[in-house]
C-alpha positions in Angstrom: 0.0 -0.1 -0.3 0.9 3.5 -0.6 -0.4 7.0 1.2 -0.9 10.0 -0.4 -1.8 13.3 1.1 -4.1 16.3 -1.1 -2.9 19.9 0.7 -6.1 21.8 -1.3 -4.6 25.1 0.5 -1.5 24.1 -1.9 -3.0 22.8 -4.9 -0.4 20.0 -4.8 -0.7 15.8 -3.9 2.0 14.5 -1.8 3.1 11.0 -2.9 5.4 8.2 -1.8 7.8 6.9 -4.0 6.5 4.5 -6.5 8.6 1.7 -5.8 11.5 2.4 -2.8 14.7 0.7 -2.3 15.0 -2.5 -0.8 15.2 -1.3 3.0 12.2 0.9 2.6 10.3 -2.0 0.7 6.5 -0.8 0.0 4.4 -2.9 3.3 1.4 -4.4 2.6 -1.6 -2.9 4.2 -3.6 -5.3 6.2 -6.9 -5.0 8.5 -7.5 -1.8 7.5 -10.3 -0.5 9.7 -11.5 3.5 10.0 -11.0 5.4 13.2 -12.4 8.9 14.0 -10.8 11.4 11.4 -9.0 9.0 10.0 -7.6 4.9 9.6 -5.8 2.3 11.1 -4.0 -1.0 9.7 -1.5 -3.5 10.4 1.7 -3.6 8.1 5.2 -5.6 8.3 8.4 -3.1 8.7 11.0 -5.6 8.2 12.1 -8.7 10.3 13.7 -9.5 13.6 15.3 -12.8 14.1 13.4 -13.9 11.3 9.9 -13.1 12.5 8.4 -10.0 10.5 8.2 -6.8 12.8 4.2 -6.0 12.7 3.3 -2.5 13.8 -0.5 -1.3 14.2 -0.4 2.0 12.3 -2.6 4.9 13.0 -3.3 7.7 10.9 -5.7 10.7 11.4 -6.2 14.5 10.7 -6.9 16.1 13.9 -10.3 18.6 13.1 -9.1 22.3 11.6 -5.7 21.2 11.9 -2.6 20.9 8.3 -1.4 18.0 10.3 -1.6 14.1 9.4 -0.8 12.3 12.7 1.1 8.9 12.7 1.1 6.3 15.3 3.0 2.8 15.3 2.3 0.5 18.3 2.9 -3.5 18.5 0.8 -5.8 20.0 3.6 -7.8 21.8 6.2 -4.3 23.0 8.9 -6.9 24.8 9.0 -8.5 21.5 13.1 -8.0 20.3 13.5 -5.5 17.7 16.1 -4.8 15.3 16.3 -1.2 13.3 12.7 -1.0 11.6 12.1 1.3 8.5 9.1 2.9 8.7 6.5 4.5 6.1 8.7 5.5 3.4 8.6 9.5 2.5 6.3 12.0 0.8 8.6 13.2 -1.9 8.8 16.9 -3.6 10.7 16.8 -6.7 11.4 20.7 -8.3 14.3 22.2 -9.1 14.2 24.3 -5.7 13.3 21.7 -3.3 15.6 21.7 -0.3 15.7 19.3 3.2 15.9 21.7 6.0 17.3 20.6 9.2 19.2 21.6 12.7 22.0 19.2 12.1 24.1 20.4 14.9 23.9 23.7 13.7 21.4 26.7 13.8 20.2 25.1 10.6 21.2 24.0 6.8 18.8 24.1 3.7 20.3 21.2 1.6 19.2 21.2 -1.9 17.4 17.9 -2.2 19.5 16.6 -5.4 22.9 17.5 -4.2 24.7 14.4 -5.2 25.9 13.1 -2.8 24.0 14.4 -0.3 25.3 15.7 2.7 23.5 14.4 5.5 22.1 10.9 4.7 22.2 9.5 8.1 20.9 11.6 11.6 20.3 10.1 14.5 17.3 11.6 15.6 17.4 12.0 19.3 20.6 14.2 18.4 18.9 16.5 16.0 18.8 19.8 18.2 15.0 20.6 16.9 13.7 17.1 16.4 12.1 17.6 12.9 13.3 17.7 9.3 11.5 19.8 6.9 10.8 19.4 2.9 10.2 22.6 0.9 10.2 24.4 -2.4 11.9 27.9 -1.8 9.8 29.3 -4.5 6.5 28.4 -4.3 6.7 27.7 -0.6 4.4 24.7 -0.1 6.4 21.8 2.2 6.1 19.9 5.4 7.6 19.6 9.0 8.0 15.8 9.6 8.3 15.9 13.3 9.5 13.0 15.4 7.5 13.1 18.9 9.3 9.9 19.9 12.9 11.2 18.9 14.9 9.3 21.9 15.0 5.9 19.6 14.8 7.3 16.3 16.7 7.6 12.8 16.4 10.1 10.2 17.8 8.7 6.7 18.0 10.5 3.7 17.8 8.4 0.7 17.4 9.0 -3.0 14.0 8.1 -4.6 13.1 7.1 -8.1 11.1 10.1 -9.3 9.8 12.2 -12.5 13.3 14.0 -13.1 15.2 10.8 -12.3 16.0 10.8 -8.2 15.1 13.0 -5.4 16.3 12.5 -1.7 13.8 12.8 0.8 13.8 12.0 4.4 12.3 9.0 6.0 11.8 7.4 9.7 13.5 4.5 11.0 12.2 3.4 14.6 15.3 1.6 17.0 14.8 -0.3 19.7 14.5 0.3 23.3 17.2 -2.2 25.5 16.5 -4.2 22.5 12.7 -4.1 22.3 9.9 -2.1 20.5 8.7 -1.0 24.4 6.7 1.8 23.6 4.3 3.6 20.8 5.8 5.5 18.4 4.8 9.0 17.0 5.6 11.3 14.2 3.5 14.5 12.3 3.5 15.6 9.1 2.4 19.0 9.4 1.9 20.9 6.0 2.5 24.3 4.9 1.1 25.8 1.7 3.2 28.8 2.0 6.2 30.5 3.6 8.6 27.5 3.1 11.3 27.0 5.8 9.8 30.0 8.0 6.4 28.8 8.3 7.6 25.3 8.8 10.0 26.6 12.1 7.0 28.8 12.9 4.8 25.3 13.1 7.3 23.6 15.3 7.6 26.7 17.7 3.8 26.6 17.9 3.8 22.8 18.8 6.7 23.3 20.5 4.9 25.8 22.4 2.3 23.0 23.6 5.0 20.9 25.1 6.1 23.8 27.0 9.5 24.4 25.9 8.9 27.8 24.8 9.7 29.6 27.6 10.8 33.5 26.6 13.0 35.6 28.6 10.6 37.8 29.6 9.3 34.6 31.8 13.1 33.6 32.5 14.2 37.1 33.9 11.4 37.3 36.0 12.9 34.2 38.1 16.5 35.2 37.7 17.3 39.2 36.7 21.0 38.4 36.2 20.0 37.0 32.7 20.2 40.5 31.6 23.8 40.6 32.3 23.7 38.1 29.1 22.3 40.4 27.0 24.9 42.3 24.9 27.8 40.8 26.6 30.3 38.8 24.7 31.1 34.9 25.8 34.7 35.4 26.7 37.4 32.8 27.7 41.1 32.3 28.4 41.5 35.5 31.1 39.3 35.5 34.1 41.6 38.1 35.9 40.8 41.2 37.1 43.5 43.1 35.5 42.0 42.0 32.0 38.0 43.0 33.2 39.4 46.5 34.4 41.2 47.0 31.0 38.0 45.8 28.9 35.9 47.9 30.8 38.3 51.3 30.0 38.0 49.9 26.5 34.5 50.3 26.4 33.1 47.2 27.0 30.2 47.1 29.4 29.0 43.8 29.3 31.0 40.6 29.3 30.5 36.8 30.2 34.1 36.0 31.4 34.5 32.3 32.2 37.1 31.3 34.5 38.0 31.6 38.2 40.4 34.0 39.8 40.6 34.7 43.8 37.0 35.7 45.3 37.8 39.1 46.2 39.2 39.6 42.2 36.0 37.6 41.5 33.6 40.0 43.3 35.2 42.9 41.9 34.5 41.8 38.1 31.2 41.2 39.4 30.7 44.4 40.3 31.7 45.9 36.9 28.4 44.6 35.6 30.6 41.0 34.1 28.7 37.9 34.6 30.9 35.6 36.2 30.8 32.0 35.0 33.0 28.4 35.0 33.7 25.3 33.1 31.6 22.5 34.8 31.7 18.9 32.9 29.7 16.1 34.7 30.0 13.6 32.3 33.8 12.6 31.6 35.7 10.8 34.7 38.5 9.7 36.0 38.8 7.4 38.9 38.8 9.4 42.3 41.9 9.1 44.3 42.0 7.4 47.5 41.0 9.8 50.4 39.3 12.2 48.4 36.0 12.7 47.6 34.0 12.4 44.2 33.8 15.8 42.1 33.0 16.9 38.6 35.8 14.9 37.0 36.4 12.3 39.6 34.1 9.5 40.3 34.2 5.8 41.6 35.5 3.8 38.2 34.3 1.3 36.9 31.3 0.8 39.1 29.9 4.8 38.3 30.6 4.3 34.6 28.0 3.5 31.7 27.6 0.1 31.3 27.2 -0.9 27.1 24.8 -4.0 26.4 28.3 -6.1 25.8 29.5 -5.7 29.1 32.0 -3.3 28.6 32.6 0.3 30.2 31.8 3.2 28.0 35.1 5.5 26.8 34.4 9.3 26.8 37.0 12.1 25.9 40.4 11.2 24.9 43.1 14.0 25.0 45.4 14.9 22.0 48.4 13.2 23.0 46.3 10.0 23.6 47.5 9.9 27.2 44.6 10.1 29.1 41.7 8.4 28.2 38.3 9.8 30.5 35.3 7.4 31.0 31.8 8.2 30.8 29.7 8.6 34.1 26.4 6.9 34.0 24.0 10.1 33.9 22.4 8.6 37.0 24.9 10.4 39.0 24.8 13.6 37.1 22.6 15.6 39.6 23.6 13.8 42.7 27.2 15.0 41.9 26.7 18.3 41.1 24.9 18.6 44.6 27.9 17.7 46.0 30.4 20.2 43.8 28.5 23.6 43.1 27.2 24.8 46.8 30.9 24.3 47.8 31.6 26.6 44.7 29.2 29.3 45.5 30.0 29.3 49.5 33.6 30.9 48.6 33.3 32.3 44.9 30.9 34.7 43.9 29.6 33.2 40.1 26.8 34.7 38.7 26.6 31.8 36.0 27.6 28.0 35.1 28.6 26.7 32.1 28.0 22.8 31.3 29.7 20.9 29.3 29.0 17.7 27.2 25.3 17.2 28.5 23.3 19.0 25.7 26.1 18.1 23.2 26.1 14.6 22.9 23.4 12.1 22.2 21.4 9.6 24.4 22.6 6.5 25.0 21.4 3.6 27.3 23.2 1.9 30.5 23.1 -1.7 31.2 24.6 -1.7 34.9 22.2 -3.4 36.8 22.5 -1.1 40.1 21.7 2.3 37.7 20.2 1.1 34.2 18.6 3.7 31.9 16.7 3.9 28.9 17.8 6.7 26.2 14.6 8.6 27.4 15.6 7.8 31.1 19.3 9.8 30.1 17.5 12.7 28.6 15.3 13.1 31.8 18.7 13.1 33.9 20.3 15.7 31.8 16.9 17.8 32.2 17.3 17.5 36.1 21.0 18.2 36.3 20.0 21.7 34.2 17.2 22.2 36.8 18.9 21.6 39.5 22.0 24.3 38.3 19.2 26.7 37.4 17.2 26.8 40.9 20.8 28.2 42.6 19.9 31.3 40.7 22.7 31.1 38.3 22.9 32.4 34.2 23.4 29.0 33.2 24.6 27.8 29.9 25.6 24.8 27.8 27.6 22.9 25.0 25.5 23.3 21.8 21.6 23.5 21.8 19.0 20.3 21.8 15.5 21.5 22.2 14.8 19.7 25.4 17.2 22.0 27.4 15.4 25.2 26.3 13.5 26.1 29.6 16.7 25.1 32.0 19.3 26.9 29.8 20.1 30.5 29.3 22.7 30.1 26.5 24.3 28.0 24.4 27.9 27.3 22.7 28.2 26.0 19.2 24.7 26.6 18.0 26.0 29.4 15.9 28.6 26.8 14.6 27.7 25.1 11.5 28.4 21.8 12.8 31.1 19.4 14.4 31.9 17.0 10.9 32.7 20.1 8.8 35.6 21.2 11.3 39.3 21.2 9.5 41.0 21.3 12.4 40.6 19.9 16.1 38.1 22.1 17.3 37.1 20.4 20.5 41.0 20.3 21.4 41.0 24.0 21.2 44.2 23.5 18.4 44.4 26.8 16.3 45.1 25.9 12.6 48.3 28.0 11.0 46.6 27.5 7.5 43.6 26.4 5.5 45.8 23.5 3.9 46.7 22.2 7.4 45.9 18.4 8.1 44.7 17.0 10.9 44.1 13.5 12.1 42.3 13.0 15.5 43.2 10.8 18.5 40.5 8.3 17.4 42.1 7.8 14.0 39.7 10.0 12.2 41.1 12.5 9.1 39.2 15.9 9.8 37.2 17.5 7.0 39.0 19.9 4.5 38.8 23.2 4.3 36.5 23.7 1.6 33.9 21.5 3.4 34.1 24.2 6.6 33.7 26.9 4.0 30.7 25.7 2.5 28.9 24.5 5.4 30.4 25.2 8.4 30.7 28.9 7.5 29.1 29.3 4.2 25.9 31.3 4.0 24.6 30.0 0.8 22.7 27.2 2.2 22.2 28.0 6.1 19.4 29.5 7.4 18.6 30.4 11.1 15.9 27.6 11.6 17.0 27.6 16.0 16.6 31.1 16.2 13.2 31.1 14.4 11.7 29.1 16.5 13.7 29.8 20.2 15.4 33.1 19.8 13.9 34.5 22.6 14.0 31.9 24.7 18.2 31.0 25.0 20.9 32.8 23.1 23.1 31.1 21.0 26.8 31.7 20.2 30.0 30.0 18.4 31.7 26.6 19.5 35.1 27.8 21.4 36.8 26.1 19.3 35.3 27.4 16.7 35.0 31.2 18.0 34.9 34.3 16.4 38.6 35.1 16.8 39.8 31.3 16.6 41.1 31.3 12.9 43.3 34.6 13.1 46.1 33.0 11.6 44.6 30.1 8.7 41.8 32.5 8.0 41.2 36.0 9.8 38.4 36.9 7.0 36.2 34.4 8.7 35.9 37.0 11.9 34.2 39.5 10.1 31.7 37.2 8.5 30.7 35.9 11.6 30.2 38.9 12.9 27.7 39.7 10.1 26.0 36.4 11.1 26.1 37.4 14.9 24.1 40.8 13.3 21.9 38.6 10.9 20.5 36.1 13.6 20.7 38.8 16.9 23.3 36.8 18.5 26.5 37.0 20.7 30.2 36.5 19.4 32.6 33.8 21.5 36.3 35.7 22.0 39.5 34.4 23.6 41.5 36.8 25.9 44.5 33.9 26.0 47.7 34.6 24.1 46.1 33.1 20.8 42.8 35.0 20.9 42.0 38.4 19.7 42.5 40.3 23.1 46.5 40.2 23.0 46.9 39.5 19.2 44.8 42.3 17.8 42.8 44.0 20.3 41.0 46.1 17.6 39.5 42.8 16.1 38.4 41.7 19.8 37.0 45.6 20.5 35.2 45.7 16.7 33.4 42.3 17.1 32.3 43.6 20.3 31.1 46.8 19.3 29.4 45.6 15.7 27.5 42.8 17.3 27.0 43.7 21.3 24.9 47.0 21.4 22.7 45.5 18.9 22.0 42.1 21.0 21.3 44.0 24.0 18.1 45.4 22.6 17.0 42.4 20.3 17.8 39.3 22.6 14.3 39.1 24.0 12.9 39.4 20.7 11.4 36.3 18.4 12.8 36.1 15.1 9.6 36.5 12.8 11.5 36.0 9.4 14.3 35.1 7.5 14.8 35.9 3.7 17.4 35.3 0.9 17.0 39.0 -1.0 19.3 37.6 -3.8 18.7 34.8 -6.2 22.5 33.7 -5.0 21.7 34.1 -1.3 24.4 36.7 -0.5 21.9 39.1 0.5 19.4 38.0 3.5 17.4 39.5 6.0 16.0 39.2 9.1 13.0 40.7 11.2 12.2 40.4 14.6 9.0 41.0 16.9 10.2 44.4 18.3 10.8 46.3 14.8 14.1 45.6 14.1 15.1 44.6 10.6 18.6 43.3 9.5 20.1 43.0 6.2 23.5 41.5 5.8 25.6 41.4 2.3 27.6 38.0 2.5 28.9 38.6 -1.2 32.1 39.8 -2.9 30.2 42.2 -4.9 28.6 45.3 -3.3 24.9 45.0 -3.1 23.1 48.4 -3.2 20.2 49.1 -0.8 17.5 51.6 -1.2 15.7 52.4 1.7 14.2 55.7 3.4 15.0 57.6 0.3 18.6 56.8 0.1 20.7 54.2 -1.5 23.5 52.2 0.8 26.3 50.2 -0.5 26.9 46.8 1.4 30.4 45.7 0.7 31.1 41.9 1.5 29.8 41.1 5.2 28.4 44.9 5.3 25.1 45.6 6.9 22.2 48.0 7.5 20.3 47.4 10.7 17.4 49.5 11.5 14.5 49.8 14.0 12.9 51.8 17.0 16.0 53.7 18.8 18.5 51.8 16.6 20.5 52.3 13.5 23.9 50.3 12.6 25.4 50.3 9.3 28.6 49.1 7.6 28.9 50.7 4.1 30.5 52.0 1.6 31.2 55.9 1.5 33.2 57.3 -1.0 34.9 53.8 -1.7 35.5 53.9 2.2 33.7 51.3 4.5 32.5 53.2 7.2 30.9 51.6 10.2 28.1 53.6 12.3 26.0 52.3 15.1 23.5 54.7 16.8 21.3 52.3 19.8 19.6 54.5 22.5 22.6 56.7 23.9 25.6 54.7 22.5 26.5 56.2 19.3 29.9 55.2 17.0 31.5 56.1 14.0 34.7 54.6 12.1 36.5 54.4 8.8 38.3 51.5 8.3 
């Protein structure tokens, strides 16, 4: 059997492929019967140990919606299960079809006819938002494939036969939970007849709001007013000393998120300068606790408190660059209890305003088979929520490594969301090793050869097929910045031209930069770069941080010029292209050079334009005024 969906508003019929590949063979529908607003049937989806995976599938269209709700269940959920390829996808085969996803990034729009397709296999638990979109960039029609039970699922993007030859489309595979089907699975096709990826993102925002995931800063600030210190604050690593803080203040840096620890008296003075004091913390990667010492963030009882895999082995974690130190993976059962030991002791001595929790929101879900602390993937996710909820309950401005949908109610900022995805780094970003040139080659400690710099330029920092999907959903709830190994100033040696492009992205997306104040960072190597990035991005962020991003659009066909609009009336236009772009606005013409921009709104004017052949920056935001000719 096959499924088709008619979108009457769009005048389009969505169809499954006529003949899928062997992995995605068309299931035979049996015992078809009507149910309210839909139908139910049985079908076999592959087999486990020679026995068919028989699922009971229910399709419904809720009243007044543009949704197709699909659920799957088994008569005996305890039956062993291997990967179960579910229904073949609904195809869209037009020249402008893209597949939209937040694949460890703020968002990509991958053309559906790319060969090879860049994202062929996606663990649904590690999609930053549990949906993949399909849309036509010109017509605007499309759908969001929302995986409601994403903890044990995979999204595969394969090629299917179509009218033009073949086209890539996303489909879902259900994974076993502790070896069995375990619980009902569900997904939603949410259709849009216009608006493309923006409408799809907003459709998911509406869904997320009903799940309690959209918690705007207007609510968070009521519980913790210190979050306001984050608005317009660059995220700075590498020097937490009072001397640096005072120098930054004298240089005009009004706000800053300073990561690190110095003595308590100096920290109090740094806090009194208006800066947000924070430090690194990590509860996932552990070494053995030494005799006579207590369990802490990075030390625990081994092997007993490490994750046990299904084969009885213990799970490894971080490996240092020299391969001399292998960390183990602490079972998430112990995350929150350990934090309750560690953090109160720290806060008694050090006047921290915030805390950064590494890894928890950046890694995927996994199971633990230790009989003393077993976990399903869903239970592992809940452990992450409990840890972050506890940190937040201490009144701390809480940050995490990379974004994931379930963390939004608990986090205030995330590092890594502005970066384009870990698979596109050509250098050891996680180990904080700076490349000296674009063609420098690296092999990681696990033996992995890293991507080429051309991959980074195309997908990691490229603008043609990048879209702020995460910001369209969560901009008014959580602050985004770059990964610390892909910071605004991390490539000063290999590619200094990347810094102004990252500034332009921060302006377009309404986000903050991440900067380094150590010897390899811009504060010491080129302070003018540090201060320019701060001025150009952070004053704007201070006024746009709590606003919803309403829209994003490609102004030019080549996607070089892009525009965003925010709910507080601010509009930003950025030119990423090499060719200058002439913008007519309010009776004047502004010429935007590469990485130039014009931003306007209530009490806001900001521009980087060509004026008589010279690049000129003007910023007027509230009482702040600045002008510079480069």
